[in-house]
C-alpha positions in Angstrom: -13.3 4.4 8.8 -10.3 3.8 5.8 -7.1 5.4 6.2 -6.6 8.2 4.0 -3.7 7.9 1.3 -0.6 9.9 1.4 2.2 9.9 -1.0 5.8 11.4 -0.8 9.1 11.2 -2.5 12.5 12.4 -2.2 14.5 12.3 -5.7 15.6 9.5 -7.0 19.5 10.1 -6.4 22.5 9.7 -9.0 24.5 7.2 -8.4 27.7 8.6 -9.9 29.4 8.7 -6.4 28.5 8.2 -3.1 25.6 10.1 -1.0 26.8 13.5 1.2 25.0 15.0 4.1 22.8 17.1 1.8 21.3 14.0 0.5 20.7 12.7 4.3 19.3 15.8 4.9 16.4 15.7 2.2 15.6 12.1 3.1 15.3 12.6 6.8 13.1 15.2 6.0 10.8 13.2 3.9 11.1 10.2 6.6 10.3 12.1 9.1 6.8 13.3 7.5 6.2 9.9 6.4 6.5 9.0 10.3 4.3 11.8 10.9 1.9 10.9 8.5 1.4 7.1 9.8 1.0 8.5 13.6 -1.5 10.8 11.9 -3.7 7.4 10.6 -2.7 8.0 7.2 -1.8 5.1 4.8 1.3 6.2 3.8 3.7 5.5 0.7 7.5 6.7 0.5 9.2 6.6 -2.1 13.4 7.0 -2.9 15.7 5.2 -5.2 18.1 5.4 -7.7 18.5 7.2 -11.2 20.8 5.4 -12.9 21.2 6.0 -16.9 22.9 8.3 -18.7 26.2 9.7 -20.2 27.9 10.8 -16.8 27.3 7.1 -15.8 28.5 5.4 -18.9 31.8 7.5 -18.7 32.1 6.8 -15.3 32.0 3.2 -15.7 34.3 3.3 -18.5 36.9 5.0 -16.3 36.8 2.5 -13.6 36.9 -0.5 -16.2 33.3 -1.8 -15.4 30.0 -2.0 -17.0 27.5 0.4 -16.0 25.3 -2.2 -14.4 28.3 -3.0 -12.5 29.1 0.5 -11.4 25.9 1.6 -10.3 25.1 -1.6 -8.6 28.1 -1.1 -6.3 26.8 2.8 -5.4 22.9 2.0 -5.5 24.3 -0.8 -2.3 25.9 2.2 -0.7 22.8 4.0 -0.7 20.8 1.0 0.8 23.3 0.5 3.2 23.3 4.8 4.5 19.1 4.3 4.5 19.4 1.4 6.8 21.8 3.5 9.3 19.8 6.4 9.0 16.6 4.4 10.3 14.9 5.4 6.7 11.3 3.7 6.4 10.7 4.1 2.8 8.2 2.1 1.2 9.8 1.4 -1.7 13.4 1.6 -3.6 13.0 2.6 -7.2 16.1 1.6 -9.9 15.8 3.2 -13.1 17.1 0.4 -14.5 14.4 -2.1 -13.2 12.4 -3.5 -16.4 8.8 -2.1 -14.1 10.3 1.3 -14.7 11.8 0.5 -18.4 8.2 -0.9 -19.6 6.7 2.2 -18.1 9.3 4.7 -20.0 8.3 3.1 -23.1 5.1 3.3 -22.5 4.7 6.7 -21.7 7.0 7.7 -24.6 5.2 5.6 -27.4 1.8 7.6 -26.1 2.9 10.9 -26.4 4.6 10.2 -29.5 1.3 9.1 -31.4 -0.4 11.7 -30.4 2.2 13.9 -31.9 3.6 15.5 -29.1 7.3 14.2 -30.0 8.7 14.5 -33.4 12.2 14.6 -34.9 14.8 16.7 -35.6 18.4 17.8 -36.1 19.5 19.3 -32.7 22.7 21.4 -32.4 22.8 23.2 -28.7 24.7 22.7 -25.4 24.7 20.6 -23.1 26.0 20.0 -19.6 26.9 16.0 -18.6 27.3 16.4 -14.9 23.7 18.1 -14.9 22.6 15.6 -17.5 20.9 19.3 -19.2 20.1 20.5 -22.3 21.3 24.5 -22.6 20.4 27.5 -25.6 22.6 29.7 -26.2 20.8 32.5 -24.3 21.0 30.7 -21.0 24.2 29.9 -20.6 26.5 31.7 -17.8 29.7 33.5 -19.5 29.2 29.9 -21.8 29.1 27.3 -18.9 26.1 26.1 -17.4 24.1 28.0 -15.2 23.5 25.5 -13.1 26.7 24.3 -12.0 29.2 26.4 -13.7 30.7 23.9 -15.2 31.8 23.5 -19.3 29.3 22.6 -21.6 29.6 20.4 -24.9 28.4 21.2 -28.1 26.2 18.6 -29.5 24.8 17.6 -33.0 22.6 15.0 -33.5 19.4 13.6 -34.6 17.1 13.3 -31.5 13.2 13.5 -30.7 11.8 16.8 -29.5 8.8 16.6 -27.0 6.7 19.8 -27.6 6.9 21.5 -24.4 6.1 24.9 -25.9 2.8 23.7 -26.9 2.1 23.2 -22.9 3.6 26.7 -21.8 0.2 28.8 -21.0 -1.8 25.5 -19.7 1.4 25.4 -17.1 1.6 29.1 -16.2 -2.1 29.3 -15.9 -1.9 26.4 -13.4 0.9 27.5 -11.4 -1.0 31.0 -10.9 -4.5 28.9 -10.2 -2.6 26.6 -7.6 -0.1 28.7 -5.6 0.5 25.7 -3.1 2.0 23.8 -6.0 5.7 24.8 -5.8 6.5 25.9 -2.3 8.5 27.6 -0.8 7.1 30.8 -2.5 10.4 31.5 -3.6 11.0 28.7 -5.7 7.6 29.4 -7.2 8.7 33.0 -8.5 11.4 31.6 -9.8 9.3 29.0 -11.8 6.9 31.6 -13.0 9.6 33.8 -14.4 11.6 31.1 -16.1 8.3 30.1 -17.8 7.6 33.3 -18.8 10.8 34.0 -20.6 9.6 31.0 -23.1 9.7 27.5 -23.0 11.6 25.8 -25.9 10.8 22.2 -27.3 12.8 19.6 -24.8 15.2 17.0 -26.9 14.1 13.8 -25.3 16.7 11.1 -26.9 20.4 10.6 -27.2 22.2 8.9 -30.0 26.0 9.2 -29.0 25.9 6.5 -26.3 23.7 3.6 -25.3 23.2 3.3 -21.3 19.7 4.4 -21.3 16.1 3.1 -22.1 15.7 2.4 -25.8 13.2 4.7 -27.2 10.3 1.6 -28.5 10.1 2.7 -32.1 13.6 3.8 -32.7 16.3 1.9 -30.7 19.0 3.7 -32.1 18.0 6.2 -29.8 18.0 6.2 -25.7 15.6 8.0 -24.1 16.8 11.7 -22.4 18.0 10.7 -18.5 15.5 13.6 -16.9 12.3 11.9 -19.2 13.6 8.6 -17.9 14.1 10.0 -14.4 10.8 11.6 -13.4 8.8 9.0 -14.5 10.0 7.0 -11.5 7.3 9.0 -9.7 4.1 7.4 -11.4 6.2 3.9 -11.9 6.4 3.0 -8.3 3.2 4.3 -7.5 1.5 1.3 -10.0 0.9 3.5 -13.5 1.2 0.4 -15.7 1.1 -2.5 -13.1 -1.5 -1.9 -10.8 -4.2 0.3 -11.5 -5.6 -0.2 -7.8 -2.3 1.2 -6.1 -2.2 4.7 -8.9 -5.8 5.3 -8.1 -5.4 5.7 -4.4 -1.7 7.0 -4.2 -1.7 9.2 -7.3 -1.4 12.1 -7.3 1.8 12.3 -5.3 1.1 14.6 -2.1 4.5 15.9 -2.3 8.0 15.6 -4.2 10.4 16.8 -1.4 13.5 17.9 -3.9 16.6 20.2 -3.9 16.5 23.8 -5.3 18.7 22.8 -7.7 16.3 20.3 -9.7 13.0 22.0 -8.9 12.7 23.4 -12.7 12.7 19.5 -13.9 9.7 18.8 -11.4 7.7 21.8 -11.8 8.5 22.5 -15.6 9.1 19.2 -17.4 7.0 16.9 -15.2 4.2 18.9 -15.1 4.4 19.2 -19.0 4.9 15.5 -19.2 1.6 14.4 -17.2 -0.3 17.2 -19.0 0.7 15.3 -22.3 -0.2 12.1 -20.9 -3.4 13.2 -19.5 -2.6 12.4 -15.5 -3.2 14.2 -13.0 -0.4 16.7 -11.9 1.4 16.0 -8.1 -0.3 18.3 -5.7 3.1 19.5 -4.4 6.7 20.3 -4.9 9.1 21.5 -2.2 12.4 22.9 -3.1 14.4 22.6 0.2 17.6 24.6 0.5 21.4 23.6 0.2 23.6 22.3 3.4 26.5 24.2 3.1 29.7 23.5 5.3 31.1 26.0 7.6 29.3 28.6 5.0 30.9 27.1 1.7 29.0 24.8 -0.5 29.9 21.2 -0.6 32.3 20.7 -3.5 35.1 17.5 -3.6 37.9 20.0 -5.1 37.5 22.1 -1.7 37.6 18.5 0.4 34.4 19.7 2.3 32.1 17.0 1.3 30.5 15.0 4.5 30.0 11.5 4.6 26.9 10.7 6.6 27.7 7.1 7.6 31.2 8.5 9.5 29.1 11.4 11.4 26.4 8.1 12.0 28.9 6.1 13.5 30.4 8.9 15.6 27.0 10.4 17.1 24.6 8.0 16.4 21.7 8.2 13.8 19.1 10.0 15.7 21.4 12.9 17.0 22.5 13.8 13.0 18.6 13.1 12.3 17.8 16.2 15.0 20.4 18.0 14.3 19.6 18.6 10.6 15.6 18.6 11.3 16.2 21.4 14.2 19.4 23.3 13.0 17.4 24.0 9.4 14.6 25.7 8.8 12.8 24.1 5.4 13.4 25.8 2.5 16.2 27.9 3.1 19.9 27.2 3.1 21.6 25.4 6.2 24.8 25.6 7.8 26.5 22.3 9.0 29.5 22.5 11.2 31.4 19.9 14.3 30.8 22.5 16.7 27.1 23.1 16.0 26.4 19.7 16.0 27.9 19.0 19.1 26.3 21.9 20.7 23.1 20.7 19.7 23.7 16.9 21.4 25.0 18.5 24.3 22.3 21.2 25.1 19.6 19.7 23.2 19.5 16.2 23.3 21.8 15.1 26.8 20.8 18.3 29.0 17.3 19.1 28.1 16.0 15.9 27.0 18.3 13.1 28.4 18.2 15.0 32.1 14.9 15.3 32.4 14.4 11.4 31.8 17.0 10.4 34.2 15.2 13.1 36.4 12.2 11.7 36.6 13.0 8.0 36.6 15.5 8.2 39.1 13.0 10.3 41.5 9.9 7.7 41.0 12.5 4.8 41.9 13.9 6.4 45.0 10.3 7.7 46.1 7.8 5.5 45.1 9.9 2.5 44.7 10.0 2.6 40.6 5.7 2.9 40.4 4.2 5.4 38.7 1.4 6.0 41.5 -2.5 7.5 40.5 -2.0 11.6 41.0 -3.2 12.9 44.6 -3.7 16.4 45.2 -3.3 19.1 42.8 -1.9 22.7 42.3 -2.2 25.7 39.5 0.8 24.8 38.5 -0.1 21.7 37.4 -2.8 23.0 34.9 0.3 25.3 33.4 1.8 22.3 32.6 -1.2 20.0 31.2 -2.5 22.9 29.2 1.1 23.4 27.3 0.9 19.4 26.9 -1.8 19.7 25.6 -1.5 22.9 23.2 2.0 21.5 21.9 -0.2 18.3 20.8 -2.3 20.4 18.2 0.1 23.1 17.5 2.2 19.9 16.6 -0.4 19.3 13.8 -0.7 22.2 12.6 2.9 23.1 12.0 3.8 19.4 10.7 1.1 19.8 8.1 3.0 23.3 6.8 5.7 21.4 6.4 7.5 23.5 9.3 9.5 20.8 11.0 11.6 23.3 12.5 8.9 24.9 14.3 8.0 22.0 15.5 10.7 20.5 17.2 11.5 24.0 19.0 7.5 23.9 20.3 8.5 20.4 21.5 11.4 21.7 22.8 9.3 24.4 24.7 7.2 21.7 26.0 10.6 19.6 27.5 12.2 23.2 29.2 8.8 23.7 31.0 9.1 19.8 32.5 13.0 20.3 33.5 11.7 23.6 35.0 8.3 22.1 36.5 10.5 19.6 38.7 12.4 22.8 40.2 9.3 24.6 41.1 7.8 21.5 42.7 11.0 20.3 44.3 9.7 16.5 44.6 13.4 15.4 46.7 11.4 18.1 49.3 8.1 16.7 49.1 9.2 13.3 49.8 11.0 14.6 53.4 7.2 15.0 54.2 4.6 12.3 54.4 2.0 14.6 55.1 2.7 15.7 51.4 2.5 12.3 49.8 -0.5 12.8 48.0 1.4 15.8 46.5 4.3 14.2 45.6 2.5 11.4 43.9 0.5 14.2 41.3 4.4 15.8 40.6 5.8 12.2 39.6 2.9 11.6 37.8 2.9 14.2 35.7 6.1 14.4 35.3 5.5 10.6 33.4 2.7 11.6 31.4 4.4 14.8 30.3 7.4 12.5 29.2 4.7 9.9 27.4 3.3 12.7 25.5 6.7 13.7 24.8 8.1 10.5 24.0 5.2 9.7 21.3 5.9 13.4 19.3 9.2 13.2 18.9 9.2 9.8 17.3 8.8 11.0 13.9 12.3 12.6 14.4 14.1 10.0 16.4 12.9 6.5 16.1 15.7 4.9 17.8 15.3 7.1 20.8 11.6 7.5 21.2 11.4 3.2 21.4 14.2 3.9 24.2 12.2 6.1 26.4 9.0 4.4 25.9 10.9 1.2 27.2 12.2 3.1 30.6 8.6 4.5 31.2 7.8 0.9 31.6 5.4 1.1 28.6 6.8 -1.7 26.7 7.2 -2.5 23.6 4.7 -1.4 21.4 5.3 2.2 20.6 4.6 1.1 16.9 1.1 0.5 17.7 0.7 4.1 19.0 -1.3 7.1 17.0 -1.3 10.9 17.6 -4.6 10.5 19.1 -2.6 9.0 22.4 -0.9 12.3 22.7 -3.9 14.4 22.5 -5.3 13.6 25.7 -3.8 14.2 29.2 -3.8 11.6 32.0 -3.9 8.5 29.8 -0.6 6.8 31.7 -1.9 3.5 34.0 -1.2 4.5 37.6 0.5 1.5 38.5 2.6 1.0 36.0 6.7 0.1 37.3 9.5 2.5 35.2 13.3 1.1 34.1 16.2 2.3 36.3 17.1 5.4 34.1 19.8 4.7 31.2 21.5 7.6 29.7 20.0 8.0 25.9 22.8 10.5 24.5 26.0 11.0 26.7 27.4 14.2 26.6 30.0 14.6 24.0 33.2 15.9 25.2 35.8 17.1 22.5 39.6 15.9 23.0 42.1 18.1 21.8 43.8 17.3 18.9 46.7 14.8 19.4 50.3 16.3 19.1 52.3 15.5 16.4 54.4 12.3 16.3 57.7 13.4 18.2 56.3 16.4 20.0 57.8 16.2 23.3 55.6 16.3 25.6 56.0 18.2 29.2 56.0 16.1 32.2 53.3 16.6 34.5 54.4 17.2 38.4 52.9 19.3 41.1 53.6 23.1 40.9 52.3 25.4 43.7 50.0 28.1 42.6 51.9 31.8 42.1 49.7 32.7 45.0 49.9 29.7 47.1 50.6 31.0 51.2 50.6 28.5 53.9 47.6 28.2 56.5 47.7 27.0 60.0 45.9 23.8 61.4 43.3 26.2 63.0 42.5 28.1 59.9 41.9 24.7 57.9 39.7 23.9 60.8 37.4 27.0 59.7 36.4 25.4 56.7 33.5 22.7 57.3 34.0 20.0 54.5 31.1 17.4 54.3 30.1 14.6 51.9 26.6 15.1 50.4 24.1 13.4 48.1 23.5 15.0 44.8 19.7 14.4 44.2 19.4 16.5 41.4 21.1 18.5 38.6 20.6 20.6 35.7 22.1 23.1 33.7 21.5 26.9 34.2 19.5 28.6 31.5 22.2 31.0 29.5 25.3 29.6 31.1 27.5 27.1 29.3 29.9 26.1 32.4 27.1 26.2 35.1 24.9 23.3 36.5 22.6 23.9 39.7 22.5 21.1 42.3 20.4 19.6 44.7 22.2 18.3 47.5 21.6 16.4 51.0 23.6 17.2 54.1 21.5 14.5 56.2 19.9 17.3 58.0 18.8 19.7 55.2 19.0 20.4 51.6 20.7 22.8 50.0 21.2 24.5 46.4 24.4 25.1 45.0 25.8 26.1 41.8 28.9 24.8 40.6 31.2 25.6 36.7 31.5 21.8 35.8 28.7 22.0 33.2 31.7 21.5 30.4 32.6 18.6 32.0 29.7 16.7 33.7 26.5 15.9 32.4 23.4 16.4 35.3 22.6 12.7 34.9 26.5 11.6 35.7 26.6 13.6 39.0 22.8 12.8 40.6 23.6 10.2 43.1 27.1 10.5 43.5 28.5 11.5 46.6 30.7 14.2 46.5 32.7 16.5 49.0 31.2 20.3 49.8 32.5 23.2 51.3 29.4 23.7 53.5 30.5 26.9 55.5 30.9 28.7 52.8 29.5 32.7 52.6 26.6 32.3 50.0 26.4 34.1 46.7 24.1 34.6 44.3 24.8 32.8 40.5 22.8 34.1 37.8 19.8 34.8 40.1 20.4 31.6 42.0 21.7 31.4 45.7 24.6 29.0 46.0 25.1 27.7 49.8 28.2 26.0 49.3 30.8 24.8 47.3 31.6 21.4 45.4 35.5 20.2 46.0 37.5 19.3 42.2 40.5 18.8 40.9 41.6 19.7 37.4 44.7 19.7 35.4 45.4 20.5 31.6 41.6 21.0 30.8 40.5 18.1 32.7 38.4 18.3 35.7 37.1 15.4 38.6 34.7 16.5 41.1 36.1 14.5 44.6 33.8 11.7 45.0 33.0 9.5 48.3 31.3 6.2 47.7 30.0 4.9 50.4 29.7 7.2 53.1 26.3 8.6 54.3 25.3 12.6 53.3 26.7 14.5 56.2 29.9 13.0 56.7 32.8 15.1 58.2 35.8 15.2 56.1 39.3 16.0 57.8 
């Protein structure tokens, strides 16, 4: 069966400066949708690029004493570097300075002119150079650009105009008859109101600068930058140069854009296409802004976030996950370093990373690294299996509805449930009884199978991490050949598969305190007895039973940032203890460690968990280290 075509675009970004985290957000969304569609069996065409003409670029080049093309070449190289670092899987990167694009723009301009929809007249009006946008007097806000709030310039020049007003009623009718064309609904309502206020004919050429595509029949004029830029979507799709490609991929399925440029994509662009006699795109989706600590990013405020620095510090997948999970598509979202680190630690290190580590560690310890065929079943297995199957189905529904945030929440419900399944089935206890070997094999198989499905489903969002999980599960290097269909069925993991030793996929992030100013005297570290310290006799000390215990499993206590629940082996029995060390250790760092524990401490109920003992640790200046005793067997007496 032939693959279904799917075409998604980002805006082509303006190379007046380097890209910031908001641009990374938009492109990560588009990349995740493109990867999902490929996973679902579509033939995908994913386009991004750069919009390189206009007065603003020409002025920037002059300020830097270089030619416009020299200026944009350098900036565009930084765009491509960012997309490579962020693992963006675009199929084409279009530049509006390319010959293929110039030819398309000139052909379209000529066609619309020849049919009488472009005419010459004198223009007098207001122009915002940063936004490259024309405004009439009544559209200004306090005499300034209504979009960016900056000063506008009064222009007087001979220009060519596009008869936008001619298509007003037709466009309005189309939008009202196709409610899915502009999304979300709030953007659609804004555009309807804008159109009803009256569309003016659009000035589509300039003569006061020359950095642009020449008007084909009047080279004293260059084509208006937005008329030029919007046309990129059909240039890349093969409008003039590859009719077979164009017939397969046009109309575009999704133009993903920031909310500030929805008007250009849902009004000017559709009218150009109507004048050309070309079908309109299926959807224009306007996402919200990414603000920093509640404030819009601005150079003057010094709060512009460089995504390359974040990727270097935290890794591309951690940044991708935060952007997709933290922000509901269509709404504005807030970026903060604290929120990013919390997401990494809670969702990626504790939930996903801990699940993988615990599962592989137990398969290694109890079954010599081999995923044995499942044996004895229990009702609790059915609950996990049903959730995994429902998650795969819900995943498709949510992704097709562009609810990426909801999709990831659904996935993490399965991850959390699988972690809970470990605690409920207690494989370490099953491993103690040879008569329960068949049940142990079932539990370990189910854990690995749940991870197999999770790995497939997270791959559009975490494209670096998913292959690592796949390899550690012993499934090889062929994750790219897997389809969404492979996540729909349970029990497809081949028994006999040999897993690898667990390797951390997301180390926990520990923020270090800000360094003191140079020259600040540091207090000498020295021992000081506690204020309530009292002397004890040797007989009183002997009452404490200190033993070496081996940590078999560890997990974060739900709803408690500081607590870990540890399952430990005393040599003759296993116990659960709750320890307040979650700020200093990840669960995977503790599993397998030999630690010292007070075993005769009176039991206590902590967050609903009975804790029977206490791990010993040393602390100083907000640093904490658990007392470990490598090499001694569990149960060894400490004295």
